[in-house]
TIGU-933576 format. One line per field, with one value per residue (C-alpha): y, z negated, x negated. Coordinates in Angstrom, 3 decimals. Example, Ala and Ser with C-alpha at 12.3 -4.5 7.8 and 13.67 -1.06 7.14 Angstrom:
REM residues 2
py [-4.500:-1.060]
pz [-7.800:-7.140]
px [-12.300:-13.670]
***
This chain:
REM residues 180
py [2.404:1.196:-0.116:1.465:-0.723:-0.813:0.879:3.778:4.227:4.110:6.754:9.018:8.403:9.352:12.572:13.392:12.196:11.023:9.305:7.077:6.002:5.279:3.172:1.180:0.603:-0.382:-2.835:-4.737:-4.107:-7.260:-9.637:-8.158:-8.230:-11.855:-12.751:-11.178:-12.909:-16.334:-15.742:-14.324:-15.893:-12.657:-9.884:-7.048:-8.241:-8.652:-5.074:-3.798:-5.801:-4.439:-0.863:-1.463:-2.924:0.029:2.508:0.755:0.751:4.449:5.319:3.139:3.498:5.467:2.496:0.125:-0.693:-2.831:-5.735:-8.031:-7.454:-4.868:-7.585:-9.689:-6.713:-5.902:-9.467:-9.644:-6.551:-8.215:-11.303:-9.286:-7.412:-10.754:-12.028:-8.891:-9.522:-13.033:-11.781:-9.330:-11.782:-15.333:-17.004:-18.541:-17.223:-19.542:-21.341:-20.011:-16.430:-17.019:-14.844:-15.707:-13.942:-11.394:-12.784:-10.815:-11.897:-14.502:-14.559:-15.023:-18.535:-19.811:-18.383:-19.929:-23.344:-23.371:-21.599:-24.702:-26.364:-23.111:-22.456:-25.892:-25.230:-21.784:-23.244:-26.036:-23.498:-21.681:-24.729:-24.639:-22.937:-19.447:-20.470:-23.271:-21.189:-18.361:-20.693:-22.319:-18.923:-17.484:-20.589:-21.345:-18.072:-15.648:-17.930:-17.164:-19.511:-21.314:-18.925:-15.834:-17.188:-17.966:-14.401:-12.942:-15.046:-14.944:-18.733:-21.233:-22.653:-26.121:-24.802:-23.385:-26.765:-28.675:-26.238:-26.548:-30.347:-30.470:-28.104:-30.119:-33.301:-31.785:-30.390:-33.731:-35.554:-32.930:-32.680:-36.475:-36.897:-34.493:-36.690:-40.150]
pz [-37.121:-34.602:-31.293:-28.292:-25.515:-22.131:-20.588:-23.068:-22.428:-18.667:-18.938:-20.959:-18.628:-15.642:-17.461:-17.666:-21.181:-20.922:-24.339:-23.227:-20.147:-22.275:-24.704:-21.785:-20.441:-23.874:-24.323:-21.139:-20.465:-22.219:-20.614:-17.160:-17.717:-18.887:-15.889:-13.593:-15.417:-15.113:-11.480:-10.353:-12.843:-13.116:-15.733:-13.338:-10.753:-13.477:-14.628:-11.043:-10.543:-13.770:-12.682:-9.265:-10.893:-13.215:-10.419:-8.338:-11.274:-11.899:-8.249:-8.034:-11.513:-10.177:-7.950:-10.933:-11.135:-14.309:-12.468:-14.256:-17.107:-16.713:-17.603:-14.658:-12.312:-13.607:-13.126:-9.624:-8.773:-10.383:-8.241:-5.021:-5.968:-6.647:-3.200:-1.688:-3.719:-2.282:1.224:0.797:-0.883:0.339:-1.941:-5.397:-8.328:-9.704:-12.820:-15.013:-14.463:-15.688:-18.687:-21.685:-21.839:-24.603:-27.287:-29.976:-33.523:-32.695:-34.840:-33.201:-34.564:-33.279:-29.840:-29.770:-30.804:-28.187:-25.508:-23.825:-23.165:-22.041:-19.675:-18.148:-17.687:-16.156:-13.937:-12.823:-12.098:-9.734:-7.450:-7.029:-4.080:-4.946:-4.828:-7.364:-9.567:-9.683:-10.751:-13.408:-14.732:-14.849:-16.436:-19.167:-19.818:-18.885:-20.344:-17.588:-16.688:-13.338:-12.161:-13.142:-11.382:-8.282:-8.233:-8.679:-5.908:-3.561:-3.370:-4.691:-8.215:-6.679:-4.821:-8.092:-9.776:-6.982:-7.003:-10.781:-10.765:-7.882:-9.770:-12.983:-11.086:-9.565:-12.922:-14.616:-12.070:-12.174:-15.976:-16.455:-14.106:-16.258:-19.342:-17.870]
px [52.859:55.457:54.212:55.884:57.256:55.578:58.601:58.428:54.688:55.277:57.986:55.714:52.758:54.902:55.792:52.078:51.199:47.610:47.663:50.548:48.582:45.505:47.573:48.906:45.391:44.055:46.914:46.039:42.350:41.090:43.619:42.919:39.158:39.319:41.494:38.906:36.078:37.635:38.574:35.219:32.812:30.827:31.089:30.244:32.759:35.382:34.777:35.054:38.234:39.710:38.966:40.531:43.639:44.149:43.496:46.179:48.571:47.935:48.573:51.685:53.164:56.120:57.039:57.378:61.094:61.195:62.835:60.416:58.014:55.277:52.753:53.959:53.722:50.243:49.004:50.456:48.394:45.366:45.960:46.143:42.966:41.300:42.328:40.797:37.640:37.320:37.925:35.048:32.673:33.035:30.509:30.435:28.457:25.738:26.981:24.168:25.393:28.956:29.802:31.985:35.385:35.918:38.225:40.003:39.183:36.530:33.420:30.037:29.396:32.764:32.065:28.586:29.902:32.653:30.635:29.213:32.568:34.193:31.307:31.826:35.533:34.949:32.234:34.533:37.278:34.914:34.914:38.700:40.392:41.653:45.337:44.807:42.537:45.089:47.911:45.723:44.649:48.162:49.712:47.177:45.406:48.209:50.904:53.387:56.251:56.347:59.054:57.039:53.954:56.017:57.349:53.854:52.323:55.303:55.722:58.269:58.028:57.536:54.493:53.174:53.642:51.921:48.974:48.709:48.718:46.244:43.929:44.237:43.454:40.322:39.199:39.775:37.640:34.912:34.750:34.920:31.950:29.948:30.502:29.898]
***
């Protein structure tokens, strides 16, 4: 069957069609959950963050003006919710409690084989400042352009680039130390 655009689903959801809203949530629940998981390092916190994001989107859906993509708008809300999360809880999760993101189409053996390296990367990301972690997450996991990230975070694209390269430098040093 044909997949409806985000804009069409939003229009229907605003008209009161519950199924359209649920399709929109299903379309983005895994990416938002995985974003929360990589940003917080904890499955329960990621689930709470995801719920907060979709509650905010539901309450503010009428204010979406389609000036950018819905995905960009959604991830900017996720980022602001993540900032609020860190303001409320100013501590880091122990590395042994970090949970693997949910991936579509992965078989169990592939996940188990790659799990160790991913856990190291996610653990290393937890040591980064929130601004650097957010840029890294949006660029590599969200696959946004520098300009889209800049718009979401309210900074210049040069600031996004400098945060990205600073984060990559820190990760490189940290991950190289683990393998020496």
